[in-house]
N, C-alpha and C positions, 0 to 999 in steps of 0.2 A: 432497597432500603430507603427510608424516609430521609430527606435532606434537612429536616428540622429535628435536632436531637431530642427535644422535649416530647416529641410525639412518638418516640420509639417505645416499644414495650420494655419492661425491665430486663428481660432476657436479651432483647436486641441491643439495648444500651450497654449492658455488660459485655456482650460480644464485641461491639463496636469499639469500646474502650480497650479491651484486651487485645484486639487486633490492630489498634492504633488508627482506626478509621476516623474516630473522634477522640479528642482528649477528654479527660474528666472535667477539665475547666470548660471546654466547649459545651458539654452536656449540662453541666451545672449552670453555666451562664444562660443557656437556652431555657432551662427550667425557671430560673430567676426572672428572666424576661417575661415568660408567660404568667408567672405569679404576679408580677407588677401590673401586667395588663388586666388580669382577671380578678385579683383580690378585692378591689373596690366593689365589684359586682356580686361576687359569690361568697366573700367573707369566709374562706376556707381555712385561713391561717390564724393562729393565735399569736405566733411570733415568727418572724422571718429573719434568718440569720445569714444575710447575704455575704458580708465580709468574711465571716468565719467559714462559710461554705466554700467560697472561692479559695481561701487559704488552704483548706483541707483538700480541695480538688488539685491545687498545685502540688501539695505534698504527695497525693496519690499518683500524679503524673511523674513526679521526680522518682518515686519508688519504682514505678514501672520502667522508667528509662534505665534504672540500675539493675533491672531484672528481678525486682522484688515484688511479685504479685501475691497479694494476701488471700486470694480466693476468687470465687466465681462472681462476686459482686464488688470487687475492688474498684473504687473510684465512682461507683454509681450513686447519684444523689437520691436521697429519700427524705420524707418527712414523716413524723410520727404523731399519733394522737397525743393531746396534751394531758395524758394520764400516765405516761411512762416516765418514771423518774430518770433524770440525767443530772448527775452531780454538778452542782453549781448553777443550775438553770431553774428558773421559775416554772413550777408545775401547778396549774390552777385546777385541773380536772374539770374545767368549765364552770367553776364556782367562784363567786365573788369573795367568799370568806377565805379562799386560798390564793387570792391575787398576789400576795407577797411571799408565798411559801417557796423556799429555795430547797431543792432536793440535796440531801447529804450523801446520797448513794446513787448508783446507776442500776436500772433494771437489767436483769440478766439478758433479756432479749435485745435491748439496746447495746449492751456491752458486747454481745456476740456479733452484732452488726458492725460495731466500731472495729472490733478485732478483725473482721473480714474486709475492712478497708472502705466501708461506705462513707458517703459525704452527707452530713446532716444539713438539710435546708431550713429546718425550723420545726415548730410544733403546730399541729392541726387542731382547729376548733372542734368542739364536741358538745353534746348535751351534758348538762350539769351532772357530774358523777356517773356518766354513761347510762343515765336512767331514761333510756328511750332511744328509738331508732331514727328519729326524724331530722335531727340537726337543729331543732329549736333550742335557743338559749336566751333566757330573759336578761342575763347579765351582759353578754357580749354580742348579742344579735344572732339571728338565724343564719345558718349556712344554707346557701342556695344551690340547687341543682344546676350545674354548668350547662346542661343541655336544654333545660327548660326552667328558667329562674322562678317561674310562678309555681313550680312543683317542689315538693320536699326532696331532700337529697336521696332518699331511698326509692323514689318514684321512677320506675323504668318504663312507664307507658310511652313516653316520647323518646326513649333511649334504648332501643333494642340491642345495640351493640354491647359486647362484653366490656367490662371495665378493666381490661388488662393494660391499658395505657396509663402512664403517669404524666403529670404536668398540669 
């Protein structure tokens, strides 16, 4: 198994947390460290919720310590495209006209992930209103391919490895 938690696959991270080889806080902090390192270069995040993520990870660890496992992804940190409503959070859908829109409800997919005990790292950049596959956004800047910053995010020519890793 990898010694850097952020480089684990989602399945490996979930197993490591469940088996207490890593705490949710360790995995979350490792992901946040990589985000801090790479965000200025790749512009992948719309919002990074570091404090809330660490508090949520601590809650997940405390629940596990009491024997309360909420499911297969309990304590696993995730980020979601900035188009999924999460009550009380700004959701821009990559659009300038929605820069101040605060969701009043939570998307079913996000609610199910929350119920399963995942940790929210923040929201991910996207093409305005998901109208295209490239990651170009005139309002918030382009998202860059982390494996080849001069290529679009969907370009796999220089990245033949599967994208099963998070971080």
